[in-house]
C-alpha positions as CSV (number, residue, x, y, z in Angstrom):
1,M,3.6,-12.9,114.7
2,H,7.0,-13.4,112.5
3,I,6.5,-11.6,109.3
4,T,8.9,-12.7,106.0
5,H,10.2,-10.1,103.9
6,S,8.4,-11.3,100.8
7,A,5.4,-11.1,103.1
8,Y,5.8,-7.9,104.2
9,S,6.7,-6.8,100.7
10,L,2.9,-8.3,99.4
11,L,1.4,-5.8,102.7
12,L,2.8,-2.9,101.3
13,L,2.6,-3.6,98.1
14,P,-1.5,-1.4,97.8
15,F,0.3,1.0,99.1
16,I,2.2,1.8,96.1
17,S,1.0,4.5,93.8
18,R,-0.2,3.6,90.3
19,Q,2.9,6.5,88.8
20,H,5.2,4.2,90.7
21,I,3.8,1.1,89.0
22,H,3.5,2.3,85.4
23,L,7.4,3.7,85.7
24,A,8.5,1.0,86.6
25,T,6.8,-1.3,83.5
26,S,7.5,1.6,81.3
27,W,11.3,1.5,81.7
28,K,11.7,-2.3,81.7
29,P,14.0,-3.2,79.6
30,T,15.9,0.0,80.3
31,L,19.9,0.5,79.6
32,Y,20.7,2.2,82.7
33,A,19.5,2.2,85.8
34,V,17.1,5.2,87.5
35,Q,18.8,7.6,89.7
36,P,16.2,8.3,92.5
37,S,16.1,12.6,93.0
38,R,18.5,14.2,94.8
39,Y,19.0,17.6,95.1
40,H,19.8,19.7,92.3
41,P,22.1,22.3,92.5
42,R,21.6,26.3,92.1
43,E,21.4,26.1,87.7
44,A,22.9,29.0,85.8
45,N,22.0,32.4,84.3
46,W,21.3,30.2,80.9
47,Q,20.8,33.7,78.4
48,D,19.8,33.5,74.9
49,Y,23.3,34.1,73.1
50,H,22.5,38.0,71.8
51,H,22.3,39.6,75.2
52,Y,26.2,39.7,75.5
53,T,28.2,41.5,73.5
54,A,31.1,41.4,71.9
55,T,33.2,43.0,74.6
56,Q,31.6,40.8,77.4
57,L,32.8,37.5,75.9
58,S,36.0,36.4,75.7
59,S,37.8,36.9,72.9
60,A,39.9,33.3,73.2
61,V,36.0,31.2,73.7
62,R,34.0,33.3,71.4
63,P,34.4,31.8,68.4
64,W,33.7,28.3,69.6
65,L,30.6,29.1,72.8
66,L,29.1,30.9,69.5
67,D,30.4,27.9,67.1
68,R,27.0,26.2,64.8
69,G,29.2,23.0,63.5
70,S,30.7,20.1,65.7
71,L,32.8,20.4,68.7
72,T,33.8,17.5,68.5
73,R,35.4,17.5,64.4
74,R,36.8,20.6,65.9
75,L,38.6,19.7,68.4
76,I,39.9,16.5,66.8
77,K,41.9,18.8,64.5
78,V,42.9,20.8,66.4
79,S,44.0,17.9,68.9
80,G,45.8,16.8,66.0
81,N,43.0,13.6,65.8
82,Q,44.4,13.0,70.0
83,F,40.3,13.3,70.9
84,K,39.2,10.6,73.4
85,V,35.5,10.9,75.7
86,Q,35.3,10.1,78.9
87,V,32.1,8.9,80.7
88,L,31.5,10.2,83.6
89,Q,28.0,8.6,84.6
90,Q,25.0,7.7,82.4
91,N,21.6,7.2,84.1
92,W,17.7,7.9,83.9
93,Q,17.5,10.9,86.6
94,R,14.7,13.7,86.4
95,P,17.1,16.6,84.4
96,R,16.8,20.1,86.6
97,M,14.1,22.0,85.8
98,S,15.6,24.8,83.3
99,E,16.5,21.6,81.5
100,A,13.4,20.2,80.9
101,C,11.4,23.8,80.3
102,L,14.3,24.2,77.5
103,L,12.9,20.4,76.1
104,G,9.3,20.9,77.2
105,M,8.9,17.9,78.7
106,P,5.4,16.8,81.4
107,Q,6.8,17.0,84.7
108,R,8.0,13.9,85.8
109,E,9.1,12.7,82.8
110,L,12.6,11.1,83.5
111,A,15.4,11.7,80.7
112,I,18.6,9.6,80.3
113,V,21.8,12.0,81.8
114,R,24.9,11.8,80.1
115,E,27.8,13.5,81.9
116,V,31.3,13.0,80.0
117,V,34.0,15.3,79.6
118,L,36.0,15.4,76.3
119,L,40.1,14.9,76.3
120,C,42.5,16.4,73.6
121,A,46.1,15.1,74.2
122,G,45.3,14.1,78.0
123,E,44.0,17.4,79.2
124,P,40.3,17.9,79.8
125,W,39.3,20.9,78.1
126,V,34.9,20.3,77.8
127,F,33.0,19.7,80.2
128,A,29.6,18.5,78.0
129,R,26.2,16.9,79.8
130,S,23.2,16.0,77.7
131,V,19.5,15.1,78.2
132,I,17.5,12.9,76.2
133,P,13.9,12.7,77.4
134,A,12.2,9.4,77.4
135,G,10.4,10.9,74.5
136,S,13.4,11.1,72.6
137,V,14.7,7.5,72.2
138,T,11.4,5.9,70.2
139,G,11.4,3.9,66.9
140,R,14.6,4.9,64.9
141,L,15.8,7.3,67.9
142,R,16.1,4.3,70.3
143,R,19.9,3.6,69.3
144,L,20.1,7.2,71.9
145,R,20.1,4.1,74.5
146,K,22.9,2.8,73.5
147,F,26.2,5.1,74.3
148,N,29.5,3.9,75.6
149,D,32.5,5.6,74.8
150,S,31.2,7.6,71.7
151,S,30.7,10.8,71.0
152,L,27.4,12.6,70.9
153,G,28.0,15.4,68.1
154,E,29.4,13.6,65.9
155,M,26.1,11.4,65.6
156,L,23.5,14.2,66.2
157,F,25.9,16.2,63.0
158,K,26.0,12.8,61.0
159,D,21.6,12.7,61.0
160,P,20.2,14.9,58.2
161,S,16.8,15.8,60.1
162,M,19.2,17.3,63.1
163,R,17.7,20.6,63.6
164,R,20.0,23.1,66.0
165,K,17.8,25.9,67.8
166,T,19.3,29.2,69.4
167,F,22.1,29.0,71.7
168,Q,22.2,29.9,75.2
169,I,25.4,31.2,77.1
170,A,26.0,30.8,81.0
171,R,29.0,32.2,83.0
172,I,29.9,29.6,85.4
173,D,31.4,29.1,89.2
174,G,34.6,26.9,88.4
175,D,33.1,25.4,91.9
176,S,30.1,24.9,91.2
177,Q,28.0,21.8,92.1
178,Q,26.6,21.5,88.7
179,I,30.3,20.5,87.8
180,P,32.1,17.5,89.3
181,A,34.1,17.8,91.8
182,S,36.9,16.5,90.4
183,L,36.9,19.0,87.2
184,H,36.6,21.8,89.6
185,Q,38.3,25.3,88.5
186,P,39.9,27.7,90.6
187,H,37.7,30.2,88.2
188,Q,34.7,31.1,86.6
189,L,33.9,29.1,83.0
190,W,31.9,29.8,79.9
191,G,28.9,27.2,78.6
192,R,26.8,27.0,76.8
193,R,23.4,24.7,75.8
194,C,21.6,24.1,72.7
195,R,18.0,22.6,71.8
196,F,18.7,20.0,69.1
197,E,15.9,18.0,67.8
198,L,15.9,15.0,66.0
199,A,13.2,13.7,63.7
200,N,11.4,16.6,65.9
201,Q,12.1,14.7,68.8
202,P,14.3,17.2,71.6
203,I,17.6,16.3,72.8
204,M,19.6,19.7,75.4
205,V,23.6,19.8,75.0
206,S,25.4,22.0,77.5
207,E,29.3,22.2,77.3
208,V,31.5,24.2,79.7
209,F,35.0,25.1,78.7
210,L,37.4,24.3,81.2
211,T,40.4,26.3,82.6
212,S,42.5,24.2,80.4
213,F,41.2,24.5,77.0
214,S,43.9,26.4,75.1
215,P,43.3,25.5,71.1
216,H,45.9,26.7,69.1
């Protein structure tokens, strides 16, 4: 007996878990497609910044790693306004384990994961990754769903409700799978990440300073 594709789909329907049905209905309409679960590379050893001594942190990057102001504004200034955000990916997916822990996310909750390169004078200076839990994009924060090539950091610092938590710092291999292959570097890199709270909703932003990072 020949079974059409549509009929076969109906036969399978009872075996689809309620959880999958809930996810499908919860995210409609979503701005970005859901990315299937995939292997998460071994994460960097993120530690609170006070675990590092002054001699361990590079003198060139230390003022940038621990600066609590807007990185976007500072890059615009040192690059003479030759600043640009290049979006690499932006979709719904499950965050890495340590990211979910930092954000206090329930198990299996999805988030908008956004990866960008911050270019100064055409050179890639910073690789940035943002994780915005589904629970943080409701109400007045629904605007966080709608990004093009705008700067998330700039938007965060314009919001009067923004609160920034303690920095975490890590030394990351230049060829780590946590960094897109197109941005792999010959040397280890410094990275930082932080939990922000916007209207009491958590958001994580991590920034990795690339080899070409050379502010004057």
